[in-house]
N, C-alpha and C positions, 0 to 999 in steps of 0.2 A: 505493501500499498505506498504508494506517495508518500510522501510531507507536506505538512502546510506549506502552500509557498509565503509567508509572511512570519514562519519560524525565519528564517536569517537576519530577516529585516527591523526585528524590533530590538534586540539586541544592542547591537550597534546607534538607533534613538537613543533607548534607555542611555546607556554609556554617554551621547553627544548627553542628552537633558543636565547630567549629573555634572561631563564637567559644562555647561556651560552656567549650572547654577551656583560651580566652586570656583567658577572664571567671574562672577559679578561678583560673589562676596570676600576677592581676595580685594578685585579695585576698588570695591568701599574699604578696604583696612587702607591702602594706602592714599584714597583721598580723605583720609579720618586722622594717617598720618602726616599725610601734607596740610587740613589743616589746623596742624598744630606745631609742624617744623619750621610752618613761616615767619607768622610770629617771631619765634625764637631767634628764628637767623637774621629776620630785618634786629631783633633785641639786639642783638654778637654784633653784626653792622655797625650796628647804629653808637653799642658803646664804643668799638675797637676803632671807630676811626673818630670819636669821642666828639659826639653829632651834642652842640654846644646844650640848646635849651633840657635835653634827657639828663645829661651830668653836671647842670644846675640846677635843676628838679633832685637827683639824691642827692643830690650833695645836701641842698637844704633842710628836705626829709629827714637826711640820716644825721644830720643837726638837733635838729626836730625829738629825734626819735631819742638822743645817748643823753638827754638834759634832760629827760623824763623822768631816764633808766637812774643817770648822776640825783636825783630828785628826792627821787623813794628809794632809798636801800632795799627794804623788803622785793622790792619790784625784782632790784638788779641778784639779788640773794635769787631767788623764786627762777630768773631767768638761768642766769648759770646752772643750777639746775636741773629745768627742763636741759639746759646744749645739752650735759652730760649723759642723761638717759637717751636721747634720740641724738643719741655719737650713728650713723649707722650700719654698721657695724653691728649695738645692737637693737637698732631695728630691724635687718635684718636676720637675728640670731631668731627671736621672737617668731620672726611674719613664717619662715621654712619651719619654724613648731609648729604653726598652728598649721601649717601643709601638713605636714607628714601624722600630726593627729585625723587629721580628718581622712588618709591615706587611708593610715591604715582601718579606721571604720569605712569607709568606702571605697573598697578596692574598683566597683564600678565604674570610681570617677580617678584612677593611674592618667590618662596623658592631659584631663584638666590639671592634678597637682601638677603633672609634669613641666605643662604649661606658664603655673605659675611662679613656679619655682627658675625655671631661665630665663621668665624676663624680666625679675626680683634682677636675678643673676646681670642680663645686659641693662639694666636699667645702672646699676649700682658702676660697672667700669664705663659706661656709653658717656655717663657725667666726667670723667674723669678724663674721658679723651676729650670733649667740647673743651673743658676749665683750658686743657696742653693747646689747645687750637685761636681760641681769645684772648686769653692770658692777662684778661682783667686784677688791676692793683688792687688792692685791701681798701677799701678804706681808711681814707687821715682822717682821724677825729682830735683834735685839742684834748687832755684830759681822756683816754679814754675809756671807756666801762669792760674792752673786753680784749683778749686779741686773739687772732685764726692764723694757722699758715696757710703756704698754700695761694692759689689766684683766686679771685672772686667770683669769677661769672662760668656759668652759674652757679646759686646756692648749690650745694651736693645735701647740706642735709635738706634744705625742699625740697628739689629735683627728689631724692631718695622718699620721704617722708610722702610724696606725692605720687610716685610711682609705687609704694610696699598700699596704700589707702585704695586704689584706684587699681589696682590687683585683686586686694584680699576683698573687694566691693565684688567682685566678679568672677570672685572664686568661690567660693562660700553665697551667694546669693539663692544660686535656687537650693538648697539646703535649708533655709532658714524665710519661718512665717514671714506675714507678712508687718508683724509687730515689731516682732528681731529685728526684720532690717530698716526698718528703720533706725532704731537705735541704733542698727551697727552702721550703719550710714552717713549717719552722727555725728555719732563719734571718730567714727576714719576722719572724717572729711573736720569735725574741731582739730582731730592730731594735727591735721597737713596743715590748714592753717595757723595753728598759735606752731605752730615749726617754726615758719616765713615771718611769723613776725617777731621772734625771740632775737633772728637773725641780726631781725633792724633793731631792731632797741636794743643788743648787742655795742652793734658799730661793724656787723665782721663781715654785711654788707650792703651791699647798693636794695633798695625797694628794687631796680629793675634784674638785681640779680637773683631776686626771689620769687617775685612776677617769670623767669622765664623755668630759671626750678621746677616751679609750679605746673608750668603748661606744656615744659619738656617732662614730668612724669607719668601724670595725667594722659598728655597724646601717645607714651607711647606704651602705656599698659591698656588704653584700649584699642588702638590701632591690634596691637599684639595678638588682644582680642578676638576682634574681629577679624584678624588673617589666621587664626586659629579654628574659630566654627568656619570660619571657607572652604580647609584646609578639612574640616575632619563634619560636616556636617551630618546629620543626621539623612534628614532630606534637602536636596537643593535648594527646594522652595523656605525651605527652612526661616521664621522673624528672627531676624536680627537681640540681639541680648537683651535687657535679661530674659533668662526662658522663664519656663516654668516649673520647668521639672526639674531635669537633673545636666540641661546643659545635652552639647556635642556627641556626652557618652552614652554607649549603650546598657540600657536597660539591666541588661539579665548576668555585667559581674567578664562582661568582656572589653576589650582596650582593643 
């Protein structure tokens, strides 16, 4: 008996549909990345070329912020403690611990856990590369509140805090109830914003440094996640994050 004439055609069509869906998603990831990369690149160009209006605004804001810190010893103490608590190495130790804990309890999320860890490590190293490229000097303030080594743009504390916040929100989203999601998102956003403000009020980064750091961290985490969904979706036309169940992971323990 002859085989149905349509069978040789259906598999290529399905493969083509999956490829097209994956391509669309990967293009969206590129779009997300460019949406954040353009302003970061523009800021880097502006500070490297010493565009006067931005430089003057940065200097006025850093002086005003450090004056407030200097006049409030309790604030200075709190900022220094926060600075030490939010050193990137400690932030990534905690975030990696969360990823490992979730992976041990939800082995079906293995590729999602790998995505989270790899993205955070890329963010940690890539912001160091960006610092070396721009080579902006740290703020110089009379009677400085604090000191920090290395280059200034972007703020490493701000970039890493924003990257961890973005990755953790996207990583944990399908595991949390709506009520818990609000607390987690609020807590992580607050953590990133406080870390950014800490750098300015201690006088170790200009406002444009922390703005670039936040844009870098959020942009990298978001673009990486959209790319992850594009490479490994359940279905070519699934909606983009946050998903409602368990992201692009298979639901039966396979990866």
